[in-house]
N, C-alpha and C positions, 0 to 999 in steps of 0.2 A: 041695846043687847049685844053681846059679842058673839061673832060666828066662831071663836076658837073653842076648842075643847079643854085644852089646858091653860092654866094661868102661868105657869112658869115656862120663860123661854130665854135664849141669850139675848144679851143686849146689843150685840152686833153679830153679824153672819160668823158661824163657826163650822169648822169641818167636824160632822158628827158621826159618819159611818161608811163603811165598805160593805156591800151586798154580794152575796153569792148564791146562786141558784144550786140547789143540791138534789141529788136522787133519793136519799133516804135521810131525813133530818135527824132521826135517832142516833144513826151511825155517826152523822157529822158531828152532833153534839157531843157523842162519847169522845170521839177524835180530838175535838178541840179542848175539851175539858181535861183530857189526858196529856196532851202534847203541849198545851200553852196554860197560862195561869188565868185565862178567861173563865168567867163564871156565868151562868144563865141569870141575865137581868128580868127578861121577860118572855113569855110565850104567847103566841097568838094563832088563832085558827078563825078562818072565815069560808066563804064559798069558794075561794081560789086556792086554797089549801092551808099550809102550816107555816109558821114563820117563829123565829126565836132571836133574841138579841142577846150576844154574849159580851160582857165587858170585864173590865177590872173593877173590883168593889171600891177602890178608892178614888173614883172618878166622879162624885156626885156634883161637883161644881163644873167641870169641863167634860161631860160625857164623850166617849167615843167609842161606837160599838161595832161589832162585826155582825152584821145580819144575815141568817141562813133561811133560805125560802125553798120550800118543796112545794110544787104546784100541783093540783089534781089534774089527771090527764083530761077530764071533761071540760074544765074551767081554766085550764092554762093560758094565760093571756100571751105567752111566748111560744105556744106550740107551733110547730113546723120551723122553729129556730135552732140552730144547734146549742148543745150544752156548752156554755162558756167555761174556759178553764184557764187559770192563771199558771202559765207554763209555757216554755221552759224557763225563760227569764222573768216574765211577770210574776209577781209574789207579793205576799204579805210578808213584813218584816218584823222581827222580834230581837230586840237587844238584850243580851245576857251578861251578867255581871263578871263572869271569868271564863277563861280558855276551858277550865274543867268542867264548868256548867255546859259549855258548848260540846265538849267531847263526850259528855253524860247523855246529853240530849240525842247526839248522833248515835250512840250505842242503843239507846232506847228505840229510835227510829228504825236502826239495823235489825234489832230483835223482833220488833214489830212487822218487819217487811215493807216499811215505808221510807226508808233512806233514799232520797233522790240524788243527792250531791254530797259526798263524803267531806269531812272538815278539811278546808284547804285556807292557807294564808293568801289573801289577795292583797294588791297595792292599796294604799290609802287613797280614799277614805273608806274603802269597803272593809278592811280588816279581816278577822278570822271568821269563817263562815261554813255553814253547811245548810242543807235544804232537805226538808221531809215533804211527803206528799200525802193529802188528806184522801178520804174515800173516793173523792169524785176527780182526783188528779190535780188539784190545786197545789201549788208550791208554797210553803211557808219556809222563809230564810230565817236562820238563827245566827246572829253575829255578835261578835265580842270586839270591842275596841273600834266600833265604826265611826265614833265622832260626833253622833247626833247630839247628844247631850252637850258636850263641849262646844260645838258651833252654836246652839241654841243659848247657852249661858253666855258665850263671847259676844254675841250679837244682843242679847236681850237682858242679861244679868241673871244672877241666881234667884230662884222663887223665893218668894217672902214666906216667912214662917207663920 
C-alpha cells in the first residue's frame, strides 16, 4: 500500500510554487486575480488557516502555483516572526507581450493606488518594467522584452506542438 495521497506526480524534480503569507486572503485573491492572469486553482482550509493556489489555467502538464496562506492567530506556526515581504527589489515577475500592455498595467496600478515603480527602460536583460504592490506590500514586476523566452528557446529549443 502506498503512503501517497495522489497518483500523479512529476517524473523528475520540478519547480512548483512560491508561497506568500498574507494578512487577508480574500483581499489578496482579489488583487492577484485583478492584476495578473492567475486564477484560483484550489482553496484549502484547516486548523492552521486558509490557503489558495493561484495558477495559469494552461499549466496542467507543468503546474507552477502562487500559494497564498493566511494563518489563524491561535494556530499560526510562524507567530512571533515578522510578516515576510518581497520588496523593494525581491519580487514576483510577469512578462507582458507589449510595451502598451505594460503601460496599461502601470496605469491600472496607479488608479488603484498600488503602483510602486513607474514604467522605465532598464538595460538588458531587464527590459521595460514597472512594479505594483499587493495588499501586503509584496512587489510584482511587470516586464516587456526581458528575454526570458528568448534565452529558454536558445538554450532548450522551441516548445513542441
